[in-house]
N, C-alpha and C positions, 0 to 999 in steps of 0.2 A: 489640469493638461486638459487642451480642449485640441481638436482634432478635425478634418471636414473628412465628410464621408467619403470622398476623393483619397483621401490619406488612406483612409481605414482599409480602404478597396484595394488598393496599390499593396498595402501590408498582405493582405489577404488572398490575395491575383484572383479576386472576386469582381464580378461585373455590377452596375449600377442600376437600378430605375429610379427613377425620380431626381429631386435636386443635390446633386454632386456637391456643392457649398453648402450643406445642413453642416450645422457647427454639432459637436459630440462631447460632451464632458465627464458623462458618467457611465455609469454599466447597471443596467437593469432588470429586473424579470421584465416576461412581455406581458403578462395581464397586472402588472404595477409599476411598469415604466413611465413618466413622463417626460416633459420634453424636456432635449438636450441631453438625452440617454438613450445607449445602443442598447437593444435585445435581441433574442436572438430563437426560430423556433425549428426546433429537431424534432419533435413529436408531435405527430398529427393530433393529437386531442387538445393541443393546445392551440389549432388553427384559429378557433373562433375570436382569438384572442386579438391577431395579426388585423383584423379591419376595426376594432375598437382600440387598439393600445394607442397609451399618447406617445411612444418611445417618436424618435427623430428619426431613428432610422433601428433595419432590423435585418439581421444575414436569417437569408433564406436558402434552401434549397435549387439548385439549378434548375431542377424539375417539378419544383410547386407551380402547381397551373390554380393562379386566382380568381373565387369564385366570385370576390365582389371588389369596388373598389379600396386601394391602401391609402392614406393619410401618411403615413410615415415614407422613405426612402429606402427599398429593398438593396441590399447589396448579396448577390445573388453566387452561391460559393456548390463546390460539390459535396463537399461534408461540413452544414452549420457546425454541429457539435464540435468537430473538432479546430474549426476555424474559431469558434469561440475561445475554445481552451487556449490555444494561440495567443488570440486577444490577451486574455488573463495573463498568462505568462509573461507576453510584452510591457502589459500594465505593472505589476507584479516589480519585475524585475527593474523596471524606472523605477519605480517606489525605492525600491532597495539600492538602485546604483545613487541615491542622493544621501545613503548614509556613507559616509567618507571620517578620516583621521581618527584620533586618538583622543580617547575620552579618559580624564583621569577621577581617581584612580585606576592603575591598572600596572599588571606585570608581564615581563620578558626575562629567561632567565639567557644564561653565556651560550652564546653560540648558535640561537636561536636567528633565524631569518626571518622577511617576510615580505613580498611581493606590494607594485605599486596597485596603487589605487583600494588600499584596504580600510575596512572599518575594526577599532578594537573597541567594544563598549566597555563604561566603567568598571569595575571592579572582575574583568574579564582575563583568566591566569594563562599565561604560554608558558611551558616547561625550558628544559637547557635542552640544545642540540636540537630544535625543529626546525622543519623546512614548509614553509607555509607559502604557497602558489599567489598570485597577482586578483585581485578584486574579489580575494575572502572577505565575509563579513563574519565578524565574531561579535557578536550579540552581549550584551553585560551579563554576568556572575557564568562564562564557559570555564568551564577547565579542561585545560588539556596539558597532558604528562607530557614527560621528555622523549624527547627521541622521536615524535606522531611527523607525520609526515603529511599536508593537506594540500592538493591541486586547486587550479584556479577556477575560480569561479565560484566555490563551495560557499554554503550559509551557514553558521551555525547560531541556532536560535538559544533565544535566553536558558541559562541552567542546563546546557548539555554537559557531558562529563565524556572526557576520551583519555582512556586509562593509556600509560607509556606504549610505545613502538606502536599504536595502532599508524595504520595506512588507508588516507581518504583520499579519493579517485579524484577527479573534476566535474565542477556542475550538481554537487551532492548539494543532501538539502537535508541537513537533521535538524528536526524539529525541538521545543523545550524539553526540556525533565530527560532527552536519551541517553543511557548510558552503554557506553562502548569499550570493550574490552576488561570487563570485570572480570572477575576469576570463576571458572566454570565449576559449576557442582561438581566436586571430586573428591569423595572421603573411601578411606580401605575398612571396613568393618575389621575388628580384632580381637583375639580370642575371649577377652573379658566383655566384650559387646556392645565396647564404644567403637568410635570410629575418626580414624588418623585421617588430618588433612592431605589429600592429594597437593604438591604445588603445582600451580598451573603458569607455564612460561612461557605460553605460546603467544603469541596476537590475534587480533581482530585486521581483514583487509577489507574495503568495499573499495569497489569498482569504479569507474565513470557513472555519470546521471544516474545515480541511484536517491530512494528518498527512504526516509525511515520517520517515522510516524510517533507523535508524542509519549513521553514514558514508553519505551521502547527500550528493552535491554537484551544485548549482544555479547555472548560470552566470550572472554578471549579463548583459546586453544590451550590443550594440556599440551602438547608440543605441536608446533607449527603454527598452524593458522586456521581460523573462522573464516570462511571465504563468505561474502555476497557481490556476486557478479552483475556485469554491465546491466544498466538498463532497468534493475528489480524495484519493484516498489511495495515498502514493507507500512503498513496502516499504525495505531496505536494500538499500545498494549502488548504487545507480540512480544515472547522470549523466543530468541537465540541459544540455545547452548552449545556449549565447545565442540570444534573440530564440525559444526554443521557446513554443507558447500549446498549454500542456492546457485540456482544455475543464473544465466542472464534472461531477464526480462520477465520473470515471475513475477506474480503481486500475490500477497499474505494482506489477509483482511484483520481484525483487532480479535486480541484474546486469543490468539492463538497459538500453540509453542511446539517447538519442533526440537526435539530432545536429539542427544550429545551421538555426533559421529555421522548423524545422517543427511542423504547427501536425496537435493530436490533438483532436478531436472529444471530445463531451459524450457520459456514460455507455460508456466504450470500455474494453475489457480487454487487459490487453499483460499476456502472461506472462511465466514467467522468461527471462533470456539473449534477449530480443528485441534487434537491433538496429535501428533506423530511421536511413534515408539522411535529407541535409540539403535543406532546399526542398523538402520533400511536403507532403502534406495526407491526414490519416484521416478520414472521415465520420463521422458519430457512430454509436455502436453498433459502429463496431469491434469484432471479438476477434480476437485478435495470436498463435496457437499458441506453444509455448515453444520457444526458438534459432531462430527465425526471422530472415531478412532482411529487412526491407521496401525495396526499392527504387526504386518509383514510387506513385503516390498511390492512395489509394482514395475514390472516389467516390458508392460506393452504402449507404447506410445499411442497420446489419444485418449488413455482410459480414464471414465467417471463411475466415482465410487462414492460410496455414502452409507452412514451407519458407524454405530458401534459395534462391533467392530467391522471397519468400512468394508463395503465390497459394491458388486457390479450396480451403478444407480438403478437399471429398469429392475434389478431383481429384489434390489433394496425397495423400491416403489409394491411392488407386485407381495413382499412378505407383512411393508406393512398394511396391506389390504388385507390380508389373512388374518394379522395380528388384532385387527378390529374387529373381524369379525370372530375370534377366539370364543367370547359368552356363547353367540349362538349357535357357533358350534359344538360348542360344549352340551348343549339342551339339546340339539340334535343326536347326538350322541349317548349321552342318559334316554333318551326316546329308545333309540335302535337297544340301548343294551337292554331296556324295561320290555321292549317287544319278544325280543328272543330267550329273557329269562319265561316269558309268560307262554311262548310258543312252548320251551324246554317241559314246563310244567303240564301243558297238555298233554304232550305226547306219552310223558311219564305216568298221566292217569290212563292212557288208552292201554 
């Protein structure tokens, strides 16, 4: 695909400095881009590359003051990073739009319907009584169980699995290897020390505009629904347990896990390798630092916590500083003990 700088500027609602008819056919990093490529500059430390880049056009801030002449055409916008992200999304959607029609072999059960403009890859399976919207793209080896609902413009990449009764909203992205709706981890201990399986008869509901990273698993509810609310973005290799409720526009980084029946508020940030115990609540706008273990509820909006067990971020930093100094503090304590012992012995002699 080839575009002019003018066309890109119109899409991003930016202003142009330079040749508005320059042609762009690829995207690239500012330090590596060659002729015909479009790059962007949002981090000040990369500004020197602006004056040497081979890119034909660069997206920059409308507040950037040039220190040298620039060969590339500039597209000035208020937020270069967001604008470039928008362009990447446009480019990706254009590529996905080329995926249409039906590849064989694939299967769709009785009573199931699928909307216009869809794509069904080879060896994909759609169960009975499913309702699938318009422009849904189902890549090869996707499994969709019975009674599943999928909204418009959702993409399921290769090998993702949706168990029966799952509900997926519009404009969602489900990456390869995701499993949604598998049994929650529910087992009742028995008098003889064995465990009896507790049937998990609920489902999973994903609202609109959600992204689920590769190999993430979201368990169905024991009863009711495990819910991921609008706009939330979940990284690769995340585990969401049964009956968890994740709020709107929350982000969860890789290798984190949320235990059953916990509730995560809106606009929360959960960093990598965080563990959250069951049956607790995190208030809106809670931030949890990497490798933290959250063992109790957070009730105040905007709280930042870290550590295991996790507590106030600043207090945690102070505690870490003390922990690092423990060997020296131990030596000082031993010295004081020895000094006190010597003084006691001197008093006893007197």
